Biopython code that builds the backbone (N, CA, C, O; Angstrom):
import numpy as np
from Bio.PDB.StructureBuilder import StructureBuilder

atoms = [
    (1, "UNK", "N", (-12.437, -4.904, -38.714)),
    (1, "UNK", "CA", (-13.077, -6.007, -38.052)),
    (1, "UNK", "C", (-12.077, -6.821, -37.227)),
    (1, "UNK", "O", (-12.423, -7.311, -36.151)),
    (2, "UNK", "N", (-10.857, -6.968, -37.712)),
    (2, "UNK", "CA", (-9.865, -7.742, -37.002)),
    (2, "UNK", "C", (-9.176, -6.957, -35.911)),
    (2, "UNK", "O", (-8.397, -7.522, -35.143)),
    (3, "UNK", "N", (-9.443, -5.667, -35.825)),
    (3, "UNK", "CA", (-8.792, -4.833, -34.825)),
    (3, "UNK", "C", (-9.765, -4.537, -33.690)),
    (3, "UNK", "O", (-10.954, -4.302, -33.905)),
    (4, "UNK", "N", (-9.227, -4.557, -32.488)),
    (4, "UNK", "CA", (-10.028, -4.244, -31.313)),
    (4, "UNK", "C", (-9.475, -2.975, -30.681)),
    (4, "UNK", "O", (-8.287, -2.678, -30.806)),
    (5, "UNK", "N", (-10.314, -2.252, -30.022)),
    (5, "UNK", "CA", (-9.843, -1.081, -29.292)),
    (5, "UNK", "C", (-9.025, -1.547, -28.090)),
    (5, "UNK", "O", (-9.124, -2.700, -27.672)),
    (6, "UNK", "N", (-8.232, -0.660, -27.550)),
    (6, "UNK", "CA", (-7.393, -1.000, -26.396)),
    (6, "UNK", "C", (-8.257, -1.432, -25.214)),
    (6, "UNK", "O", (-7.889, -2.354, -24.486)),
    (7, "UNK", "N", (-9.388, -0.783, -25.018)),
    (7, "UNK", "CA", (-10.284, -1.131, -23.918)),
    (7, "UNK", "C", (-10.840, -2.531, -24.088)),
    (7, "UNK", "O", (-10.942, -3.283, -23.119)),
    (8, "UNK", "N", (-11.198, -2.883, -25.301)),
    (8, "UNK", "CA", (-11.739, -4.210, -25.561)),
    (8, "UNK", "C", (-10.660, -5.267, -25.359)),
    (8, "UNK", "O", (-10.943, -6.347, -24.839)),
    (9, "UNK", "N", (-9.424, -4.970, -25.765)),
    (9, "UNK", "CA", (-8.334, -5.929, -25.575)),
    (9, "UNK", "C", (-8.069, -6.165, -24.088)),
    (9, "UNK", "O", (-7.815, -7.292, -23.664)),
    (10, "UNK", "N", (-8.133, -5.087, -23.303)),
    (10, "UNK", "CA", (-7.947, -5.226, -21.858)),
    (10, "UNK", "C", (-9.070, -6.079, -21.273)),
    (10, "UNK", "O", (-8.822, -6.931, -20.419)),
    (11, "UNK", "N", (-10.299, -5.853, -21.727)),
    (11, "UNK", "CA", (-11.435, -6.642, -21.256)),
    (11, "UNK", "C", (-11.294, -8.108, -21.608)),
    (11, "UNK", "O", (-11.572, -8.982, -20.787)),
    (12, "UNK", "N", (-10.860, -8.377, -22.833)),
    (12, "UNK", "CA", (-10.668, -9.767, -23.263)),
    (12, "UNK", "C", (-9.587, -10.427, -22.423)),
    (12, "UNK", "O", (-9.752, -11.566, -21.987)),
    (13, "UNK", "N", (-8.477, -9.721, -22.191)),
    (13, "UNK", "CA", (-7.388, -10.258, -21.380)),
    (13, "UNK", "C", (-7.862, -10.537, -19.961)),
    (13, "UNK", "O", (-7.542, -11.577, -19.385)),
    (14, "UNK", "N", (-8.631, -9.598, -19.398)),
    (14, "UNK", "CA", (-9.155, -9.789, -18.040)),
    (14, "UNK", "C", (-9.992, -11.057, -17.957)),
    (14, "UNK", "O", (-9.781, -11.869, -17.055)),
    (15, "UNK", "N", (-10.922, -11.245, -18.862)),
    (15, "UNK", "CA", (-11.812, -12.409, -18.803)),
    (15, "UNK", "C", (-11.067, -13.700, -19.057)),
    (15, "UNK", "O", (-11.371, -14.721, -18.440)),
    (16, "UNK", "N", (-10.090, -13.674, -19.960)),
    (16, "UNK", "CA", (-9.288, -14.873, -20.226)),
    (16, "UNK", "C", (-8.513, -15.261, -18.973)),
    (16, "UNK", "O", (-8.474, -16.434, -18.604)),
    (17, "UNK", "N", (-7.893, -14.272, -18.315)),
    (17, "UNK", "CA", (-7.152, -14.538, -17.080)),
    (17, "UNK", "C", (-8.073, -15.019, -15.964)),
    (17, "UNK", "O", (-7.712, -15.915, -15.201)),
    (18, "UNK", "N", (-9.260, -14.427, -15.868)),
    (18, "UNK", "CA", (-10.217, -14.816, -14.837)),
    (18, "UNK", "C", (-10.669, -16.262, -15.034)),
    (18, "UNK", "O", (-10.748, -17.030, -14.075)),
    (19, "UNK", "N", (-10.961, -16.624, -16.274)),
    (19, "UNK", "CA", (-11.383, -18.002, -16.566)),
    (19, "UNK", "C", (-10.254, -18.975, -16.240)),
    (19, "UNK", "O", (-10.498, -20.033, -15.661)),
    (20, "UNK", "N", (-9.033, -18.630, -16.602)),
    (20, "UNK", "CA", (-7.887, -19.502, -16.330)),
    (20, "UNK", "C", (-7.682, -19.670, -14.823)),
    (20, "UNK", "O", (-7.453, -20.785, -14.353)),
    (21, "UNK", "N", (-7.761, -18.580, -14.066)),
    (21, "UNK", "CA", (-7.574, -18.692, -12.612)),
    (21, "UNK", "C", (-8.718, -19.473, -11.970)),
    (21, "UNK", "O", (-8.502, -20.216, -11.013)),
    (22, "UNK", "N", (-9.917, -19.312, -12.485)),
    (22, "UNK", "CA", (-11.063, -20.075, -11.962)),
    (22, "UNK", "C", (-10.878, -21.561, -12.223)),
    (22, "UNK", "O", (-11.184, -22.389, -11.365)),
    (23, "UNK", "N", (-10.384, -21.895, -13.394)),
    (23, "UNK", "CA", (-10.139, -23.294, -13.743)),
    (23, "UNK", "C", (-9.079, -23.898, -12.817)),
    (23, "UNK", "O", (-9.223, -25.029, -12.353)),
    (24, "UNK", "N", (-8.020, -23.139, -12.555)),
    (24, "UNK", "CA", (-6.962, -23.641, -11.676)),
    (24, "UNK", "C", (-7.474, -23.846, -10.251)),
    (24, "UNK", "O", (-7.130, -24.834, -9.602)),
    (25, "UNK", "N", (-8.301, -22.907, -9.760)),
    (25, "UNK", "CA", (-8.877, -23.064, -8.415)),
    (25, "UNK", "C", (-9.767, -24.295, -8.349)),
    (25, "UNK", "O", (-9.749, -25.028, -7.360)),
    (26, "UNK", "N", (-10.541, -24.522, -9.394)),
    (26, "UNK", "CA", (-11.426, -25.681, -9.421)),
    (26, "UNK", "C", (-10.631, -26.980, -9.434)),
    (26, "UNK", "O", (-10.994, -27.937, -8.750)),
    (27, "UNK", "N", (-9.545, -27.019, -10.208)),
    (27, "UNK", "CA", (-8.705, -28.218, -10.246)),
    (27, "UNK", "C", (-8.068, -28.473, -8.892)),
    (27, "UNK", "O", (-7.984, -29.621, -8.455)),
    (28, "UNK", "N", (-7.618, -27.421, -8.220)),
    (28, "UNK", "CA", (-7.017, -27.568, -6.896)),
    (28, "UNK", "C", (-8.041, -28.098, -5.901)),
    (28, "UNK", "O", (-7.720, -28.946, -5.069)),
    (29, "UNK", "N", (-9.262, -27.603, -5.982)),
    (29, "UNK", "CA", (-10.319, -28.060, -5.082)),
    (29, "UNK", "C", (-10.635, -29.536, -5.337)),
    (29, "UNK", "O", (-10.820, -30.305, -4.394)),
    (30, "UNK", "N", (-10.696, -29.923, -6.595)),
    (30, "UNK", "CA", (-10.956, -31.327, -6.927)),
    (30, "UNK", "C", (-9.842, -32.221, -6.402)),
    (30, "UNK", "O", (-10.106, -33.306, -5.884)),
    (31, "UNK", "N", (-8.572, -31.759, -6.536)),
    (31, "UNK", "CA", (-7.437, -32.535, -6.040)),
    (31, "UNK", "C", (-7.540, -32.686, -4.529)),
    (31, "UNK", "O", (-7.300, -33.770, -3.997)),
    (32, "UNK", "N", (-7.902, -31.586, -3.819)),
    (32, "UNK", "CA", (-8.061, -31.634, -2.363)),
    (32, "UNK", "C", (-9.095, -32.653, -1.941)),
    (32, "UNK", "O", (-8.847, -33.473, -1.057)),
    (33, "UNK", "N", (-10.264, -32.600, -2.578)),
    (33, "UNK", "CA", (-11.339, -33.524, -2.218)),
    (33, "UNK", "C", (-10.974, -34.963, -2.555)),
    (33, "UNK", "O", (-11.330, -35.881, -1.816)),
    (34, "UNK", "N", (-10.273, -35.168, -3.657)),
    (34, "UNK", "CA", (-9.858, -36.527, -4.023)),
    (34, "UNK", "C", (-8.897, -37.095, -2.983)),
    (34, "UNK", "O", (-9.025, -38.254, -2.587)),
    (35, "UNK", "N", (-7.938, -36.286, -2.540)),
    (35, "UNK", "CA", (-6.991, -36.755, -1.529)),
    (35, "UNK", "C", (-7.690, -37.032, -0.198)),
    (35, "UNK", "O", (-7.432, -38.049, 0.446)),
    (36, "UNK", "N", (-8.564, -36.134, 0.201)),
    (36, "UNK", "CA", (-9.279, -36.326, 1.464)),
    (36, "UNK", "C", (-10.192, -37.542, 1.416)),
    (36, "UNK", "O", (-10.337, -38.254, 2.409)),
    (37, "UNK", "N", (-10.808, -37.781, 0.262)),
    (37, "UNK", "CA", (-11.700, -38.941, 0.158)),
    (37, "UNK", "C", (-10.915, -40.245, 0.218)),
    (37, "UNK", "O", (-11.465, -41.283, 0.587)),
    (38, "UNK", "N", (-9.626, -40.202, -0.145)),
    (38, "UNK", "CA", (-8.771, -41.389, -0.056)),
    (38, "UNK", "C", (-8.106, -41.505, 1.311)),
    (38, "UNK", "O", (-7.258, -42.372, 1.522)),
    (39, "UNK", "N", (-8.495, -40.628, 2.240)),
    (39, "UNK", "CA", (-7.993, -40.734, 3.602)),
    (39, "UNK", "C", (-6.726, -39.954, 3.883)),
    (39, "UNK", "O", (-6.130, -40.127, 4.946)),
    (40, "UNK", "N", (-6.292, -39.103, 2.970)),
    (40, "UNK", "CA", (-5.090, -38.321, 3.221)),
    (40, "UNK", "C", (-5.401, -37.191, 4.183)),
    (40, "UNK", "O", (-6.353, -36.436, 3.986)),
    (41, "UNK", "N", (-4.593, -37.082, 5.221)),
    (41, "UNK", "CA", (-4.673, -35.984, 6.167)),
    (41, "UNK", "C", (-3.247, -35.639, 6.567)),
    (41, "UNK", "O", (-2.296, -36.159, 5.983)),
    (42, "UNK", "N", (-3.092, -34.778, 7.542)),
    (42, "UNK", "CA", (-1.757, -34.332, 7.934)),
    (42, "UNK", "C", (-0.906, -35.493, 8.449)),
    (42, "UNK", "O", (0.283, -35.575, 8.138)),
    (43, "UNK", "N", (-1.495, -36.371, 9.218)),
    (43, "UNK", "CA", (-0.753, -37.523, 9.755)),
    (43, "UNK", "C", (-0.258, -38.435, 8.633)),
    (43, "UNK", "O", (0.902, -38.848, 8.622)),
    (44, "UNK", "N", (-1.132, -38.736, 7.711)),
    (44, "UNK", "CA", (-0.747, -39.618, 6.599)),
    (44, "UNK", "C", (0.279, -38.931, 5.699)),
    (44, "UNK", "O", (1.187, -39.574, 5.174)),
    (45, "UNK", "N", (0.124, -37.624, 5.527)),
    (45, "UNK", "CA", (1.115, -36.865, 4.759)),
    (45, "UNK", "C", (2.474, -36.902, 5.431)),
    (45, "UNK", "O", (3.504, -37.037, 4.770)),
    (46, "UNK", "N", (2.470, -36.781, 6.759)),
    (46, "UNK", "CA", (3.724, -36.873, 7.504)),
    (46, "UNK", "C", (4.385, -38.230, 7.348)),
    (46, "UNK", "O", (5.605, -38.324, 7.215)),
    (47, "UNK", "N", (3.583, -39.269, 7.363)),
    (47, "UNK", "CA", (4.123, -40.622, 7.160)),
    (47, "UNK", "C", (4.744, -40.770, 5.780)),
    (47, "UNK", "O", (5.806, -41.373, 5.622)),
    (48, "UNK", "N", (4.071, -40.216, 4.791)),
    (48, "UNK", "CA", (4.576, -40.314, 3.410)),
    (48, "UNK", "C", (5.869, -39.512, 3.239)),
    (48, "UNK", "O", (6.811, -39.989, 2.607)),
    (49, "UNK", "N", (5.920, -38.307, 3.791)),
    (49, "UNK", "CA", (7.137, -37.490, 3.720)),
    (49, "UNK", "C", (8.277, -38.205, 4.430)),
    (49, "UNK", "O", (9.402, -38.227, 3.930)),
    (50, "UNK", "N", (7.999, -38.788, 5.585)),
    (50, "UNK", "CA", (9.016, -39.538, 6.328)),
    (50, "UNK", "C", (9.565, -40.690, 5.500)),
    (50, "UNK", "O", (10.773, -40.925, 5.454)),
    (51, "UNK", "N", (8.663, -41.394, 4.856)),
    (51, "UNK", "CA", (9.055, -42.542, 4.036)),
    (51, "UNK", "C", (9.936, -42.109, 2.859)),
    (51, "UNK", "O", (10.964, -42.727, 2.584)),
    (52, "UNK", "N", (9.529, -41.063, 2.185)),
    (52, "UNK", "CA", (10.247, -40.619, 0.984)),
    (52, "UNK", "C", (11.620, -40.044, 1.333)),
    (52, "UNK", "O", (12.599, -40.303, 0.633)),
    (53, "UNK", "N", (11.691, -39.262, 2.414)),
    (53, "UNK", "CA", (12.939, -38.579, 2.758)),
    (53, "UNK", "C", (13.794, -39.330, 3.770)),
    (53, "UNK", "O", (14.873, -38.864, 4.134)),
    (54, "UNK", "N", (13.324, -40.483, 4.227)),
    (54, "UNK", "CA", (14.107, -41.291, 5.152)),
    (54, "UNK", "C", (14.234, -40.683, 6.535)),
    (54, "UNK", "O", (15.276, -40.804, 7.180)),
    (55, "UNK", "N", (13.185, -40.035, 6.987)),
    (55, "UNK", "CA", (13.156, -39.420, 8.309)),
    (55, "UNK", "C", (12.158, -40.203, 9.153)),
    (55, "UNK", "O", (11.119, -40.639, 8.657)),
    (56, "UNK", "N", (12.478, -40.375, 10.422)),
    (56, "UNK", "CA", (11.534, -41.047, 11.315)),
    (56, "UNK", "C", (10.306, -40.157, 11.497)),
    (56, "UNK", "O", (10.452, -38.945, 11.655)),
    (57, "UNK", "N", (9.099, -40.727, 11.478)),
    (57, "UNK", "CA", (7.887, -39.920, 11.645)),
    (57, "UNK", "C", (7.881, -39.093, 12.928)),
    (57, "UNK", "O", (7.387, -37.966, 12.931)),
    (58, "UNK", "N", (8.418, -39.632, 14.007)),
    (58, "UNK", "CA", (8.454, -38.895, 15.273)),
    (58, "UNK", "C", (9.344, -37.657, 15.178)),
    (58, "UNK", "O", (9.101, -36.659, 15.855)),
    (59, "UNK", "N", (10.374, -37.726, 14.337)),
    (59, "UNK", "CA", (11.282, -36.591, 14.187)),
    (59, "UNK", "C", (10.595, -35.381, 13.550)),
    (59, "UNK", "O", (10.964, -34.239, 13.824)),
    (60, "UNK", "N", (9.602, -35.633, 12.706)),
    (60, "UNK", "CA", (8.877, -34.526, 12.069)),
    (60, "UNK", "C", (8.163, -33.657, 13.102)),
    (60, "UNK", "O", (8.077, -32.440, 12.943)),
    (61, "UNK", "N", (7.663, -34.272, 14.140)),
    (61, "UNK", "CA", (6.849, -33.566, 15.127)),
    (61, "UNK", "C", (7.664, -33.114, 16.329)),
    (61, "UNK", "O", (7.171, -32.339, 17.150)),
    (62, "UNK", "N", (8.907, -33.585, 16.448)),
    (62, "UNK", "CA", (9.743, -33.238, 17.598)),
    (62, "UNK", "C", (10.417, -31.874, 17.397)),
    (62, "UNK", "O", (10.530, -31.385, 16.273)),
    (63, "UNK", "N", (10.852, -31.281, 18.487)),
    (63, "UNK", "CA", (11.578, -30.017, 18.412)),
    (63, "UNK", "C", (12.954, -30.270, 17.809)),
    (63, "UNK", "O", (13.495, -31.371, 17.913)),
    (64, "UNK", "N", (13.503, -29.263, 17.192)),
    (64, "UNK", "CA", (14.852, -29.371, 16.643)),
    (64, "UNK", "C", (14.964, -28.641, 15.327)),
    (64, "UNK", "O", (13.970, -28.393, 14.644)),
    (65, "UNK", "N", (16.204, -28.300, 14.981)),
    (65, "UNK", "CA", (16.439, -27.536, 13.761)),
    (65, "UNK", "C", (17.503, -28.193, 12.880)),
    (65, "UNK", "O", (18.261, -27.505, 12.196)),
    (66, "UNK", "N", (17.554, -29.496, 12.898)),
    (66, "UNK", "CA", (18.505, -30.188, 12.030)),
    (66, "UNK", "C", (18.064, -30.005, 10.573)),
    (66, "UNK", "O", (16.878, -30.099, 10.255)),
    (67, "UNK", "N", (19.016, -29.747, 9.714)),
    (67, "UNK", "CA", (18.725, -29.434, 8.313)),
    (67, "UNK", "C", (17.826, -30.482, 7.663)),
    (67, "UNK", "O", (16.877, -30.134, 6.960)),
    (68, "UNK", "N", (18.109, -31.725, 7.886)),
    (68, "UNK", "CA", (17.339, -32.813, 7.273)),
    (68, "UNK", "C", (15.886, -32.800, 7.748)),
    (68, "UNK", "O", (14.965, -33.009, 6.959)),
    (69, "UNK", "N", (15.693, -32.557, 9.027)),
    (69, "UNK", "CA", (14.345, -32.544, 9.607)),
    (69, "UNK", "C", (13.587, -31.298, 9.157)),
    (69, "UNK", "O", (12.400, -31.371, 8.840)),
    (70, "UNK", "N", (14.269, -30.162, 9.129)),
    (70, "UNK", "CA", (13.630, -28.919, 8.699)),
    (70, "UNK", "C", (13.171, -29.032, 7.250)),
    (70, "UNK", "O", (12.088, -28.559, 6.905)),
    (71, "UNK", "N", (13.985, -29.653, 6.403)),
    (71, "UNK", "CA", (13.595, -29.863, 5.000)),
    (71, "UNK", "C", (12.359, -30.737, 4.882)),
    (71, "UNK", "O", (11.478, -30.473, 4.063)),
    (72, "UNK", "N", (12.296, -31.773, 5.698)),
    (72, "UNK", "CA", (11.127, -32.664, 5.682)),
    (72, "UNK", "C", (9.888, -31.936, 6.185)),
    (72, "UNK", "O", (8.804, -32.090, 5.622)),
    (73, "UNK", "N", (10.045, -31.141, 7.246)),
    (73, "UNK", "CA", (8.908, -30.362, 7.747)),
    (73, "UNK", "C", (8.420, -29.355, 6.713)),
    (73, "UNK", "O", (7.218, -29.155, 6.544)),
    (74, "UNK", "N", (9.364, -28.730, 6.029)),
    (74, "UNK", "CA", (8.997, -27.754, 5.000)),
    (74, "UNK", "C", (8.182, -28.408, 3.893)),
    (74, "UNK", "O", (7.183, -27.854, 3.435)),
    (75, "UNK", "N", (8.614, -29.587, 3.470)),
    (75, "UNK", "CA", (7.877, -30.312, 2.439)),
    (75, "UNK", "C", (6.481, -30.688, 2.933)),
    (75, "UNK", "O", (5.503, -30.565, 2.197)),
    (76, "UNK", "N", (6.397, -31.143, 4.170)),
    (76, "UNK", "CA", (5.098, -31.499, 4.743)),
    (76, "UNK", "C", (4.169, -30.285, 4.789)),
    (76, "UNK", "O", (2.997, -30.388, 4.428)),
    (77, "UNK", "N", (4.681, -29.147, 5.228)),
    (77, "UNK", "CA", (3.858, -27.930, 5.304)),
    (77, "UNK", "C", (3.428, -27.490, 3.913)),
    (77, "UNK", "O", (2.276, -27.107, 3.710)),
    (78, "UNK", "N", (4.340, -27.543, 2.961)),
    (78, "UNK", "CA", (4.003, -27.158, 1.581)),
    (78, "UNK", "C", (2.874, -28.026, 1.041)),
    (78, "UNK", "O", (1.904, -27.514, 0.481)),
    (79, "UNK", "N", (3.000, -29.331, 1.208)),
    (79, "UNK", "CA", (1.975, -30.255, 0.708)),
    (79, "UNK", "C", (0.657, -30.079, 1.457)),
    (79, "UNK", "O", (-0.416, -30.158, 0.860)),
    (80, "UNK", "N", (0.739, -29.842, 2.754)),
    (80, "UNK", "CA", (-0.487, -29.668, 3.546)),
    (80, "UNK", "C", (-1.260, -28.438, 3.087)),
    (80, "UNK", "O", (-2.484, -28.477, 2.970)),
    (81, "UNK", "N", (-0.550, -27.356, 2.829)),
    (81, "UNK", "CA", (-1.211, -26.123, 2.407)),
    (81, "UNK", "C", (-1.687, -26.240, 0.967)),
    (81, "UNK", "O", (-2.836, -25.920, 0.662)),
    (82, "UNK", "N", (-0.814, -26.695, 0.087)),
    (82, "UNK", "CA", (-1.140, -26.715, -1.344)),
    (82, "UNK", "C", (-2.145, -27.803, -1.707)),
    (82, "UNK", "O", (-3.115, -27.552, -2.421)),
    (83, "UNK", "N", (-1.904, -29.005, -1.211)),
    (83, "UNK", "CA", (-2.711, -30.143, -1.662)),
    (83, "UNK", "C", (-3.899, -30.458, -0.755)),
    (83, "UNK", "O", (-4.924, -30.946, -1.232)),
    (84, "UNK", "N", (-3.778, -30.189, 0.525)),
    (84, "UNK", "CA", (-4.862, -30.521, 1.446)),
    (84, "UNK", "C", (-5.691, -29.315, 1.848)),
    (84, "UNK", "O", (-6.757, -29.465, 2.445)),
    (85, "UNK", "N", (-5.209, -28.111, 1.525)),
    (85, "UNK", "CA", (-5.960, -26.910, 1.838)),
    (85, "UNK", "C", (-5.948, -26.541, 3.311)),
    (85, "UNK", "O", (-6.843, -25.840, 3.784)),
    (86, "UNK", "N", (-4.951, -27.004, 4.033)),
    (86, "UNK", "CA", (-4.820, -26.667, 5.442)),
    (86, "UNK", "C", (-4.159, -25.298, 5.543)),
    (86, "UNK", "O", (-3.188, -25.024, 4.838)),
    (87, "UNK", "N", (-4.678, -24.439, 6.414)),
    (87, "UNK", "CA", (-4.106, -23.112, 6.573)),
    (87, "UNK", "C", (-2.762, -23.205, 7.284)),
    (87, "UNK", "O", (-2.613, -23.956, 8.248)),
    (88, "UNK", "N", (-1.790, -22.444, 6.808)),
    (88, "UNK", "CA", (-0.463, -22.460, 7.406)),
    (88, "UNK", "C", (-0.508, -22.068, 8.887)),
    (88, "UNK", "O", (0.265, -22.585, 9.694)),
    (89, "UNK", "N", (-1.401, -21.169, 9.232)),
    (89, "UNK", "CA", (-1.502, -20.734, 10.623)),
    (89, "UNK", "C", (-1.958, -21.863, 11.554)),
    (89, "UNK", "O", (-1.715, -21.801, 12.759)),
    (90, "UNK", "N", (-2.608, -22.877, 11.016)),
    (90, "UNK", "CA", (-3.058, -23.989, 11.848)),
    (90, "UNK", "C", (-1.996, -25.075, 11.987)),
    (90, "UNK", "O", (-2.168, -26.023, 12.754)),
    (91, "UNK", "N", (-0.908, -24.936, 11.250)),
    (91, "UNK", "CA", (0.174, -25.908, 11.357)),
    (91, "UNK", "C", (1.092, -25.483, 12.480)),
    (91, "UNK", "O", (2.083, -26.159, 12.756)),
]
sb = StructureBuilder()
sb.init_structure("model")
sb.init_model(0)
sb.init_chain("A")
sb.init_seg("    ")
for serial, (resi, resn, name, xyz) in enumerate(atoms, 1):
    if name == "N":
        sb.init_residue(resn, " ", resi, " ")
    sb.init_atom(name, np.array(xyz, "f"), 0.0, 1.0, " ", f" {name:<3s}", serial, name[0])
structure = sb.get_structure()
């Protein structure tokens, strides 16, 4: 009774993983909607990244490859994709 066949164990693992991934997707979606409902968008995210990293907001959008600016842009892109659900191709 306490033993399961290998096929049943694989099935149980599959469903457990599926439920966990579904839960994570749902939490991410809720976080996205919460941020958007509070007015967070790419512009506001850029302002926040600028404030935290001590970069001028205009520098984020300007051309250039200075290490400090590239790091700030990378953080902005990461947050935009992960937290706001913006596609990287649209950035």
